N, C-alpha and C positions, 0 to 999 in steps of 0.2 A: 504494499499499499504506499502511495506517495506521502501520506501524512506522517509516517513513522519517523523520518528524520526530524521533522518539526516537533513532534511530541517528545522525541528524545531530547531535543534542545531545550524545550520548555521545562522538562523534568530536571535537566542539569541545573538550569537557572533556579528552580525552586529548592534545590538541595543546597545552594549557597546560602550561609546564614546572613541575614541582613546586616549591612554596615551600620556602625553606630551613628545615630542621627545627630548627636550633639557636636557642637563645634569645639575643637581642642586646640589650644594655643601652647605648643611645645616651645619653651624658651630656656634661655641660659644654657645653650648647647653649642658645641663646635660642629659646624656642618661639614661632613665629609661625603662628597658626591663625586663619582668617578669621571665626570666629563670636565671637572675643574679642579683637579688635585693640586694644582699650583696655588690654590687659594683655600686654605683651611682657616675659616674664620668663624667668630661667634655669630649667632643668629637665632632666628625663630622660625617655626613652621606652623601654618594654620591648616588644620585638618577639618574638612566638612564633608559629610555624606560619604565617607569612606575614601576620599580623594584628597590630595594635597591641593588646597585652595590657594595658598600664597606662601612665598618664601621670602623672609626678610633677612638680609645679610647686614652684619654690623651690630653694634650694641644698641640697646633701646628697642624701639619698635612698639607699636601701639596694639594691645590686645583688643579685638573686636568686642563690642558689647555682647554679653551673654555666653561668651566662650569660657570654657573651663581651662584654667591655667595648670600646666605641668612643668614644674621646675626640673630641668635636666641636671642641675647641680654641676655644670661645667663639663658634663660628659660629652661623648662623641656620637652624633646622630648620623646614621648611615642608611641607605636603602636596604631592604631585605635581600638576602642572598638567594641565588638561583642554583640548584643542582640540576644540570641538564642531562643526567643519565642515571635513571633509577628504574627499578622493576618492583611494582607495588604488590604483586600478587604472592610473592614467595615469603616464607617465614625463614629468616636466616638460621642456619644450623639444623633445620628440620627437612627430612625427605617428605615427599608427598603423602607417603603412607604414615609417617609419624605425625604429620599434621592432622591427619584423620583420626588417628588413635589417641593423640593428645589434644583433642579438640579444645578443651578449656584453656590450655596453654596458648594454642594458636589464636584463639579468639581474643585472649587478653593482650597478645602482641598486636593484633590488628587494631584493637581499640586504642592502644598507646601510640601506634604508628604516626598519626599526624602530629601529635604533640611532641614526639621525638625529633622530627624534622624541625619543628619550630624551636625546640629547646636550644638548638645550635644555630638558629637564625635563618633557616631555609624556609622562606615564605612562599617559594615557588619551586616546584619540581617538574621535570619532564620525564614521563614514562616512554621510553623508546620502543618498547615492544609489549603492547597490551595483550595479556593472556585472557583477561576477564574484565569486561567493562563494569560488572557488578562491583568489583573491588574499588574502582575509581568512584563509583556512585556512592558507596558506603563511606569512603573517605571524605568525599565532599559533603556528606550528610552530617559529619561530626561537628559539634558545636564550635570547635576551633580547628582549623586545618590550613595547610598551605594551599595555594592555588595549584591545580593539577592541569598541565597541558600534556599532550601525548602525540605519538606517531601512529596510533591505531595498531592493528595487527601487522607484524612485519611481513616482508616479502622475501622469504627464503626461496632459493631454487628448489624445485621438486626433488626430494630425496638428498638435498644438500644440508649444510649446517644452518641452524641447529636441529632441524627436524630429524636429521639422521640418527640422533642419539635415542630416539624413541623406537619401540617396536614398529615394524612395517605396518601392522594392522591398526596402529593408533596414531601415527605421525600425521597423516593427512587430515584427520579430524581435529588434531591439536593445532595444526597450522593451516587453516582454511584459505589463507591468502597466498599460498605458494604460487610460484611462477614456473610455467612449463616452457621449456625451450625446444621448439620443434626441430631445430638443427641438431639436438643431442637428445634423442628419445630416451625416456627412462620409464621404469615400471610404475604404473599408477593403479589405484584400486578401481573396482567396477563403479560406474556412475561418475567418475572423474571426467569432466569435460574440458580438455585443454584450451578450447576457444574461450572459456570463462576464466582462464588463469594466465592472461597476458599482463604485461607490465601496466598497461592502461587500466585494465579491470581492477588490478590490485590497488593502484593509486586511487582510483574512484571509490573503492570500498573504504579505504582509510579516510578519504576526505568526507565521505558521508557519515562516518562515525565521529567527526569533529576533530580530526587530526590536523596538526600544524606542520607535520613533517612525515617523511617516509623512511623507513628503516630497511636497508639492504645489508648483505653480508658478502664479504670476499674472504672465505676461509676454506682451505683444502682439508682441514681436519687435523686431528691429533689422537694419540692413544690408539685404540682399536679402529677408530674411524678415520681413514685416510683416503686421499685421492677422491674427495667428494666433488660433485659438479659445482662449478662456479660461473659467474656471469661471463658472457662474451661481450666484447665492446659493442656490437650491434644491438644486443638485447639491453644492455645497460643504457645505451643512447635512448631507447624507447622509454625507460623508467625515468630517466633524466628529463626528457621532453614532457612527460606527463606531470612530473612533480612541478616543473617550472610553469606549465600552463595553469596549474592549480595553485600557484604561489606557495608551494610547500618546500621546506628545507629538505634536501636529499642527504641523509646520513648513511655512511657506510662503515659497518664493522670491519676493521682491518688492523691487525696488530703485527703484521709482517712487512718486511721491505717489499715483497712482491705485491701484497695486497694494497699497501698505501700507494705504491707506484701506479697500480691499475686505477685506483680511485682518483688520483690526481690527474692521470692522463685522460680519464673519461668524465671529469666534471662534477665530482661529488662536492657538496658544500661543507660537509663536516666529516672528520675522521673520528670514529668512535673507538678510541684506544690509542695508547702510545705504541711506538714500535719497539717491541722487545725481542722479536724474532728477525734476525738478519739473514736467515737462510745460510747460504754458503760462506757468508762473511761473519758468521757467529764467533769464530775464533779470533777475530780482530780485537786487539786491545784498545786501539784508537778508533775514532769514528771514521769509517771508510769514506773515501772521496765520492763514491757513487751515492752513499747515503747523504752526505753533506749537500750534494747537488740537488737531491730530491727535497730536502728540508728547506733549501734556499727557495725552491719553487713554491713550496707550502707557505712560507713566510711572505714572499713577494705577492702571491695571489690573495692573501688574507683568508685562506681556507681555515675553517674552524678546527682546532686540534684539542681532543680530549685525552690527556695523558692517562687518566684512570690508574694511578699507581697503586691504589689499594687493591686492585684486582690481584696483583702478585703478593703484596705484603699481607693481605687478608687471609691468605692460605696458611701463613706462618702462625696464626693464632693457636693452632692445635699443637704446635711444637714449641712455642714460647708461652708457657702457661701463665706468665705474668700478665698477659692480655686480659684475662678474666678479672684480674684485680684492679684494672683501670677504673677509677671512680666514675667515669662516664658511662660504663656498661650498665650500672644499675640506675642511671638517670634516664636511660632510653628504653630498657626492657623491664617488664615486671620481675619482681624478685623471684617468683617461683620459676620463671623461664631461665633466669640467670643461674639459679641453682641447678636446674636440670642440665644446663650445658656441661657442668662438671661431672655428671654421672656417666657411667659406661654408655648408656643410650645416647647421651648428648655428644659423645666422642666418636660416633660412627664414621663421620666423614673424614676425620683425621686418620683413622685407621685405614679407610679406603684409599686415601692419598698415599700414605706411607708404604703400603704393600710390604710390610715386614722390615722396612728401613728404620733406623734410629732417629730420634728427634734431631740430633746433631747433623746427621746426614741430610735430612730433609731441609733444615735451615741452610746448609751449605749449597744444596742443589738449587735453591732459589736465587743465589747471589749473582750468577752470571746474567740471567735475563733482566734482573733489576739493575745491574750495572749498565747494561746496554740502554735501558730505558732512561736512566738518569743522564747518560751522555747525550741522548736525543733531546731530552727536555732542556738541558742546560744550553745546548746549541740554539734551540728555538727561542729560549728566553733572552739570549744575548742579542738576538735579531728582533726582539719584541714582536714575535709572531702572534697570531690571533689565538691565544690559548683560551679554551673554554673550560670552566670548572665543572668537573663531572666525576662521579664516584662509582658508577655501575653497582649501586647498592640493591640487593646483594648480587655479586657477579656469579656466584655459585652457591651451593648449599652451606657455605661457611658462616659460622657465627662471628667471623672476623670482619664482616661488613654490616654493622648495625646502623640503622637510619640515624642521621644527624651526627652521631659520634664519628662515623666513617668519613663524613665531610670534614670535620675538625682535624682528624688525623691526616687526611689527604692534603690539607693545607700545609701541614708540617713537612710532609714528603716533598711537596712542590718547592717549599722554601729551601729545603736541604738540597734539592736538585739544582737550584740556581735562580728561581723566580724571586723577585723582590716582593715585600709585602704589598706594594702598590699594584704589581702585576697580578698577584693573587686576588686582590680586591676587584680589579677590573674584570678578571676572568669570571668571577662569581657574581657579577652584576651587569655592567653595561655590555660586555662582550657576549654573554649568553643571551641577554635580551635582544640584541641586534640579530644574532645568528638564527634565532627562532621566531623572528617577526613580532616580538613583543615590546620593542623599544618605545612605542607610543604610550605604553602603560606602566612599564617597569624599568628598573635598572638604574635609576638616578633620583635624586631629590629635586623635582621640578614641578611647577604648577600644572595641574591637570592629570598627573600620574596617580596611580593607586597608592594609598597611604599604607604601604608595607614598609615599616621603618624599625630600626633597631637603635637602642640607646646602650652604648658601651662605656665602661669605666675608663678604658685606655685607648689610645690611638691605634687603629688597625694598620696604620702606615708605619708604625714603629716595629711591630712584631705580630705575626699571625696568632701568637698566644692570646692576643686581645679578644679574639672571637670566642674565648671561653669566659669572658667577662661581660657578657650581655646582662643588662639589668632589667630592661623593659622592652617589650615589643608592641607594635601596633600592626595588626593583621586586618587589612581592609578597613583601617581606622579604628578597630576595636583594640583597646589597650589590655595587655596582660603582663603580669610580672613573670619573669623567666621561671623562677622556682615553682610556680603553679603548674608548669608543664611537665616537670620531672615525673617519672614513673613512681607511682605510690602517693603522689601529692593530691590526687582526687579524693 
C-alpha cells in the first residue's frame, strides 16, 4: 500500500518525545563550536522549542523575559556528539541464543542503551546496517534518547559478506536487501527474484525506510569464509548512481588496502573502517608508498574516513581482564549484566576467539594490525583528512564495545594515534554532520540548529579526557544532569 511509508513516518515522529517548550538562557559559559575554534569566548545561548534560538558571544547579554536562566559556572558548552557507526540491535557480549535465553538481561540492556550513549555525550547516532526497525522505534520511544539516523538494511552481495556467515537457508531472509550480480551467478533460494535485487531496488528500499545513507561492503572474507563475492566496478557504479540520485551518502565497509582502493576508485563517500589489512604489504614496518599515495587521494578528495580503532581493541577485553573493572562499564550497562560478563557464560566469545591460545598470545596477535592502523590514522591526521568519528558499536559479539563508553575510549585511541583534541572534536561533530547530510540541524552551536548541547567542566580542546567531565546535557532542548543517565540511576 502506498500509504505505508507515510504512516511509518508519522509513527516515527510520534515516538520522538516533545521538546521542552520553555525558553532556556544558558549563560556564563565558554562557547566551543567546531566552525570557529579560533574563537573560544564567553557567551550565552537561548534555547526555545528544542532549537537554538540565539547565540550571544561576549560578556553580558540580556536574558529574554520569561526565560529560565541556567548558570554554566564558567564551563564549556559544545554541540552534542555524533557517532556515525553503530549497530543498535545487538547486545554486546551476547550471542543471539544467549539474548533469548537471558531475556531479562537483554531487555535491561536495551532499556539502558539510549541513556548510555547520552551519558558520554552522543546525542546522535547513525545505525549503518539496520537489522530490525523495531529496535530503532523502541529506542526513539524512550523518554530520553539520542537522535537515530540510519542507512536502512545494507546492500551485501548475494552470498557475500556479511550474509555468508549465516547458514545458507537463513542468510537471504536475514539480508533481504542483497544485490544479485548477473555477471557472476550465485546460488539463491526458491522464490528469489534477481530482478528485484538490483542496486537501484536496494537503494529504493533503504530510502523508503527513511535512510540517509546506503551501506555496501568490499570484503573477501576471513577465517573459514574466504574468496567471497565482491562488487564489480560496473555494479558499484549503479549503486553509486542510485545513491546520488536519492541524495544519500554511499558508505563502504572496507578495512583492507584492496578494499579501500576499490572504494576510492569507484566513488564511495565514506570508508567505514580504518585500514589494518595491507595485504601483501602487511610485513612492512613503515607505511608503504602505495598506501601513502592512496591516503593522499583520500585526504585530497575529502572522503569521510572512519578509523573505528575499537573494532580491534575491543576484542582484547577478554584477554585484558582489567577492562571489566573500568568504572565506565557499570555506568553504561546494568549491574546484573556487568556481573554476568565475568561468568563462564559471559566469557564464551573470548574462548571462541582464543581457540586454545593464551591471553598473552592473543594480546600479542592483535598488535600488528593495530600498529598498521595507527600508522594510517597518523598519516591522515597530519594531512587534516576528513576523519569521521565512529565506533562500530558493537563490531562483534564482544563486551569490549559498550555504548557510550566505547566512544570515549575510541577518542583516547585516536589521540594516541596522532589526532589533536580539536580534530577529534570536529570528527565527532561538524565532520559527521556534513558527511551524513545533517549539517542544517546538527554539528555546531548556531541559531536554528537542534538544541543538542553539552556542558563540560574542562576544555575538550585541551584533552579528550574532558569528555568524561560532562555535567549537563540538553537533548532536543530538554535538560538532564549526566549522572541521572547512568545505569542504576533510574
